[in-house]
C-alpha positions as CSV (number, residue, x, y, z in Angstrom):
1,M,-18.0,5.1,32.6
2,T,-14.6,6.5,31.5
3,L,-13.1,9.4,33.4
4,G,-13.0,12.4,31.0
5,R,-10.9,15.5,30.9
6,L,-10.8,17.8,33.9
7,N,-13.0,20.7,32.6
8,H,-12.7,23.1,35.5
9,I,-12.0,23.5,39.2
10,G,-14.8,25.4,41.1
11,I,-13.6,27.9,43.6
12,A,-16.2,29.5,46.0
13,T,-15.5,33.1,46.7
14,P,-17.3,35.9,48.6
15,S,-16.3,38.3,45.8
16,I,-15.7,37.4,42.1
17,A,-14.3,40.9,41.5
18,A,-11.6,40.4,44.3
19,S,-10.8,36.9,43.1
20,I,-10.3,38.1,39.5
21,E,-7.9,40.7,40.8
22,T,-6.0,38.1,42.8
23,Y,-5.7,35.7,39.8
24,R,-4.7,38.7,37.6
25,S,-2.1,40.3,39.9
26,L,-0.6,37.2,41.5
27,L,-0.7,34.6,38.7
28,G,-0.9,36.8,35.6
29,A,-4.3,35.5,34.4
30,E,-5.3,37.3,31.2
31,A,-8.1,35.2,29.7
32,I,-10.9,36.1,32.1
33,G,-14.5,35.9,31.1
34,E,-17.3,38.3,32.1
35,P,-19.1,37.3,35.3
36,F,-22.7,36.2,34.8
37,D,-25.6,35.2,36.9
38,L,-27.2,31.7,37.2
39,P,-30.2,32.5,39.4
40,A,-31.6,29.0,39.0
41,Q,-28.5,27.6,40.7
42,G,-28.2,30.5,43.1
43,V,-24.8,31.6,41.9
44,K,-22.8,34.1,39.9
45,V,-19.9,32.6,38.0
46,C,-16.8,33.7,36.0
47,F,-14.4,31.5,34.2
48,I,-10.6,32.1,34.0
49,D,-8.8,30.2,31.3
50,A,-5.6,28.3,32.1
51,P,-3.6,26.5,29.5
52,N,-5.0,23.1,30.5
53,T,-8.3,23.8,32.2
54,Q,-10.5,26.6,33.6
55,I,-11.0,28.0,37.0
56,E,-14.7,28.6,37.8
57,L,-15.2,31.4,40.4
58,I,-18.5,31.0,42.1
59,E,-20.1,33.7,44.3
60,P,-23.5,33.3,46.0
61,Y,-26.4,34.9,44.1
62,D,-28.2,35.5,47.4
63,D,-28.4,34.2,50.9
64,A,-30.3,31.1,49.8
65,S,-27.4,30.0,47.6
66,P,-25.7,26.7,48.3
67,I,-22.5,28.6,48.0
68,A,-23.6,30.9,50.9
69,G,-23.6,27.8,53.1
70,F,-20.1,26.8,51.9
71,L,-18.8,30.3,52.6
72,A,-20.4,30.3,56.1
73,K,-18.0,27.4,56.9
74,N,-15.1,28.8,54.8
75,P,-15.4,32.6,55.0
76,G,-12.4,33.3,52.7
77,G,-13.6,30.9,50.1
78,G,-11.9,27.8,48.7
79,Q,-12.0,24.8,46.4
80,H,-15.6,23.8,46.0
81,H,-15.5,21.1,43.3
82,L,-13.8,19.4,40.4
83,C,-15.6,19.0,37.1
84,F,-14.9,16.1,34.8
85,E,-16.3,15.6,31.3
86,V,-18.4,12.6,30.4
87,A,-19.8,11.6,27.0
88,D,-23.2,10.5,28.3
89,I,-24.4,11.9,31.6
90,H,-27.4,9.5,31.9
91,A,-25.1,6.5,31.4
92,A,-22.6,7.8,33.9
93,I,-25.4,8.3,36.5
94,A,-26.7,4.8,35.9
95,E,-23.2,3.3,36.3
96,L,-22.3,5.3,39.4
97,T,-25.7,4.5,41.0
98,A,-25.2,0.8,40.2
99,K,-21.9,1.0,42.0
100,G,-23.4,2.6,45.1
101,A,-22.4,6.2,44.6
102,R,-24.8,8.9,45.5
103,V,-25.6,11.3,42.7
104,L,-27.0,14.6,44.0
105,G,-30.3,15.5,42.3
106,H,-31.0,15.2,38.6
107,P,-29.1,16.5,35.5
108,R,-29.6,20.2,34.9
109,I,-28.1,22.8,32.7
110,G,-24.8,24.2,34.1
111,A,-22.7,27.3,33.4
112,H,-21.4,25.9,30.1
113,G,-24.9,25.3,28.8
114,T,-24.6,21.5,29.0
115,L,-26.1,18.9,31.4
116,I,-24.3,18.6,34.8
117,V,-24.8,16.5,38.0
118,F,-22.8,16.2,41.2
119,V,-21.5,13.1,43.0
120,H,-21.6,13.2,46.8
121,P,-18.2,14.0,48.3
122,R,-18.5,11.1,50.8
123,D,-18.3,8.8,47.8
124,M,-15.3,10.6,46.2
125,G,-12.8,10.8,49.0
126,G,-14.2,14.1,50.4
127,V,-14.3,16.0,47.1
128,L,-17.5,17.2,45.5
129,V,-17.3,16.0,41.9
130,E,-19.3,17.5,39.0
131,L,-19.9,15.6,35.9
132,M,-20.5,17.6,32.7
133,E,-21.9,16.1,29.5
134,T,-19.6,17.1,26.7
135,P,-19.9,16.1,23.1
136,V,-17.4,13.6,21.9
137,G,-14.5,15.3,20.2
138,H,-14.7,18.4,22.3
C-alpha cells in the first residue's frame, strides 16, 4: 500500500453552523459546502475547501451517533480523524491486516460517495485514520 494524498481532516463539532462561522470569521474560509445528513453513519457533515485539502465538519445526527460519544469526551469538539486516499481499498485492507493493523468494520460509502474504512487509532499512533478509495488520477 502506498500512502496517498491527505484528502481531509475530520473535525467533530457540536454545531456545524457555529463551526462554519468560526472558519469564516477567523480564517476567512470562503469555499464552504452545504451541510448534509448521512443518517446511515449517524452524522451530518459539511466540507470546507482549503487550498491543499478539505476540512470535514462532523456533527452527530442523533444521540446514537458515534460522534456523540466523541463529543461526550470532548464537549467543544476537536480533531476526529485524518483521511488518506488509496487506489484500492480492498488491497489496502488486506495489506494492513497482514501487517497486524486493526481495520474497523467493512468498507462502506462515505461522504464523498466512495468506499471508506477506518484503521484503529491504537495502530496509528493514537490517530483515527480513514482510508478513502479514490480513482487513480484524481
